[in-house]
C-alpha positions, 0 to 999 in steps of 0.5 A: 499441663504436667507442671500445673498438675504436679503443683496441684498434687503438692497442694492437694497432698498438703491439704490432705495431711493438714485435714487428716492430722490436724485438729478435728475442727480442720476437717470439713463436715459435709456429712459424708466422711467416706465420700470426702476421703474418697474424693480427696484421694481421687483428686490426689491420684488424678493429679499424680497420674496427669503430672507423672504419666510415665511413672504409673507404678510409682504413683500407685505405690506413692498414693497407697503409701500415703494412705497407709502412712496417714492412717498409722500417724493418726494413732499418735495424733490427739483426738484421731483414730486409725481405721483399716476401712478408712485406709482402704477407701483412701487407697482405692480411691487414690489408685482409681485417680491414678489409673483413670488419667493413665487409661484416658491417655493410653486410649488417646495415644492408641487412637492417634497412632492408628 
């Protein structure tokens, strides 16, 4: 499961990069851009959290770094804009995605060792 999650995290990251920096037509239009961002980054965070369970701090640092970097890169992407609140949604959702599997695995380990 760890290897599959690592592969999934790369696929999700590539998709996020393409949608974030590519032509605006690539972006899915569900009518809820903030929710779309949150779900995408939560999925990325969760796949990182499952794929790298012993690298919790590094996964958190990575997900926040990706959120910041993509917002900054939007400053030079034609037709795109960078917004602090978008970056914040991405970073928080990604961090929650990393945190949730960590909590679940921690709870499972505690329950099996008692």
